[in-house]
C-alpha positions as CSV (number, residue, x, y, z in Angstrom):
1,M,54.6,54.4,41.4
2,T,57.1,56.2,39.1
3,P,55.8,59.1,37.0
4,V,57.8,59.3,33.7
5,V,58.1,62.4,31.5
6,R,60.5,63.4,28.8
7,D,61.9,66.3,30.8
8,P,61.3,66.4,34.6
9,A,62.5,70.0,34.7
10,R,59.5,71.0,32.6
11,H,57.1,69.3,35.1
12,P,58.1,70.5,38.6
13,D,54.5,69.8,39.7
14,V,54.9,66.1,39.1
15,A,56.5,64.8,42.3
16,G,59.1,62.1,41.8
17,A,59.1,62.3,38.0
18,V,62.0,60.7,36.2
19,A,63.1,61.1,32.6
20,G,62.1,58.6,30.0
21,D,61.5,58.2,26.3
22,V,58.7,55.9,25.1
23,T,60.4,55.6,21.7
24,D,63.5,54.0,23.4
25,A,62.9,50.4,24.5
26,D,66.0,50.4,26.7
27,A,65.0,53.6,28.4
28,V,61.5,52.2,29.0
29,A,63.0,49.0,30.5
30,A,65.2,51.0,32.9
31,V,62.3,53.0,34.4
32,A,59.8,50.1,34.3
33,A,62.0,47.6,36.1
34,G,60.2,46.4,39.3
35,H,56.8,47.6,38.2
36,D,53.9,45.2,37.5
37,V,51.7,47.6,35.5
38,A,52.5,50.6,33.3
39,V,50.0,53.4,32.4
40,S,50.5,55.3,29.2
41,A,49.0,58.7,28.5
42,I,51.5,59.9,25.9
43,Y,51.2,62.9,23.7
44,T,53.6,65.3,22.0
45,A,53.1,67.5,19.0
46,D,56.8,67.3,17.9
47,I,56.8,63.7,16.7
48,D,54.7,62.4,13.8
49,P,51.7,60.6,15.3
50,T,52.3,57.4,13.4
51,D,55.9,57.3,14.7
52,L,54.9,58.2,18.2
53,Y,51.9,55.8,18.5
54,G,52.9,53.1,16.1
55,A,56.7,52.7,16.5
56,G,56.6,54.2,19.9
57,T,54.1,51.7,21.2
58,R,56.2,48.9,19.8
59,S,59.2,50.3,21.7
60,L,57.1,50.7,24.8
61,L,56.0,47.1,24.6
62,D,59.5,45.9,24.0
63,G,60.8,47.9,26.9
64,L,58.1,46.7,29.3
65,T,58.7,43.1,28.2
66,L,62.5,43.5,29.0
67,A,61.6,45.0,32.4
68,G,59.2,42.1,33.2
69,T,56.2,44.4,33.4
70,K,53.1,42.3,32.8
71,R,50.4,44.9,31.9
72,L,50.0,48.1,30.0
73,L,47.0,50.4,30.5
74,V,46.6,53.1,27.8
75,V,44.5,56.2,27.5
76,G,42.9,56.0,24.1
77,L,41.2,58.2,21.6
78,A,37.4,58.2,20.9
79,T,37.8,58.7,17.1
80,T,39.2,55.1,16.8
81,L,35.8,53.7,17.9
82,D,32.8,52.9,15.7
83,G,30.1,55.6,15.4
84,P,26.4,54.9,15.5
85,D,26.5,53.9,11.8
86,G,29.3,51.3,12.4
87,V,31.9,53.4,10.7
88,K,35.0,54.4,12.6
89,L,34.7,58.0,13.6
90,Y,38.0,59.0,11.8
91,E,36.8,57.3,8.6
92,A,33.5,59.3,8.4
93,E,33.2,61.7,5.4
94,S,32.5,64.5,7.8
95,F,35.7,63.9,9.9
96,P,38.1,66.9,9.6
97,D,41.1,66.0,7.4
98,A,43.4,68.0,9.7
99,Y,42.7,65.5,12.6
100,R,43.0,62.3,10.6
101,P,46.8,61.8,11.0
102,F,46.5,61.9,14.8
103,S,43.7,59.3,14.6
104,L,45.7,57.1,12.2
105,G,48.6,57.3,14.7
106,R,46.2,56.0,17.4
107,V,45.0,53.2,15.0
108,A,48.7,52.3,14.6
109,E,49.0,52.1,18.4
110,L,46.0,49.7,18.6
111,S,47.6,47.5,15.9
112,A,50.9,47.4,17.7
113,L,49.1,46.4,20.9
114,R,47.2,43.6,19.2
115,E,50.4,42.3,17.6
116,G,52.3,42.3,20.9
117,S,52.2,39.6,23.5
118,L,51.8,41.9,26.6
119,D,48.4,42.1,28.4
120,W,46.9,45.6,27.7
121,V,43.7,47.6,28.0
122,V,42.9,50.8,26.2
123,F,40.6,53.2,28.1
124,T,38.8,55.4,25.6
125,P,36.8,58.3,26.9
126,T,33.7,59.6,25.1
127,M,34.1,62.4,22.6
128,E,33.4,64.8,25.4
129,L,36.3,64.5,27.9
130,V,35.8,67.2,30.4
131,D,37.7,68.7,33.3
132,T,34.9,68.9,35.8
133,P,34.5,67.1,39.1
134,G,33.9,63.4,38.7
135,T,30.9,61.6,40.0
136,G,32.9,58.7,41.4
137,A,30.9,56.4,39.2
138,Y,31.6,55.3,35.6
139,E,30.6,52.6,33.2
140,V,32.6,50.7,30.6
141,T,31.5,49.1,27.4
142,T,33.6,46.7,25.3
143,D,31.5,46.7,22.1
144,G,33.9,49.0,20.2
145,R,31.3,51.7,19.8
146,I,31.5,55.3,20.9
147,A,29.3,56.0,24.0
148,E,27.1,59.0,24.3
149,G,27.6,61.4,27.2
150,T,30.7,62.7,28.9
151,T,33.8,61.4,30.6
152,T,35.5,63.4,33.3
153,Y,39.2,63.2,33.7
154,A,38.6,62.1,37.3
155,D,36.3,59.2,36.4
156,L,38.7,58.1,33.6
157,A,41.5,58.0,36.1
158,T,39.4,56.1,38.6
159,A,38.6,53.5,35.9
160,I,42.3,53.0,35.2
161,L,43.2,52.8,38.8
162,D,40.4,50.3,39.4
163,E,41.9,48.1,36.6
164,V,45.4,48.4,38.2
165,T,44.1,47.1,41.5
166,S,41.5,44.7,40.3
167,P,42.2,43.5,36.7
168,A,39.0,42.7,35.0
169,H,39.8,43.3,31.3
170,H,42.5,41.9,29.0
171,R,43.7,42.8,25.5
172,T,40.7,45.0,24.7
173,Q,39.6,48.6,24.1
174,L,37.0,50.0,26.5
175,T,34.8,53.0,26.3
176,V,34.6,54.8,29.7
177,R,31.6,57.1,30.4
178,T,30.9,59.0,33.6
179,R,27.6,58.1,35.2
180,T,25.5,61.1,35.9
181,T,24.2,59.5,39.1
182,P,26.6,57.4,41.2
């Protein structure tokens, strides 16, 4: 396992972190070499979301392909899913305009994944992603709709790690929800 961040000096708590840039395919290939699976949980406020998630995802896919990495697992965004009325959450009239560019960037990410040839899975938490202890149990749905309830960071991480060790989904977006009773 190789944790990758833009500036390891800013993340002394991440043991073994190396420098990398998701927007540079050659840099991605260099750090991904020898790895079968990559996990992407990228965010920065200093790059336009469409560039980061659209063009950046294409660079990430190109770099992973160059490295021979076979799978990409991505932490997604709930607003890209359908609401109860079948309308994408970010397209709803009541959705705040200030958040729309970020959601559109994540839509560009999904488009780039679908256009690429790499095997991928997007793990999308519910609208309530919380930093409380996980239950150790989660459920996934693949219907493209937002799930009610909460998702803990711990249970989201468990779902991703389970997919690393036992691949069960391919080229799809999942919704991950914490089960209240394990």
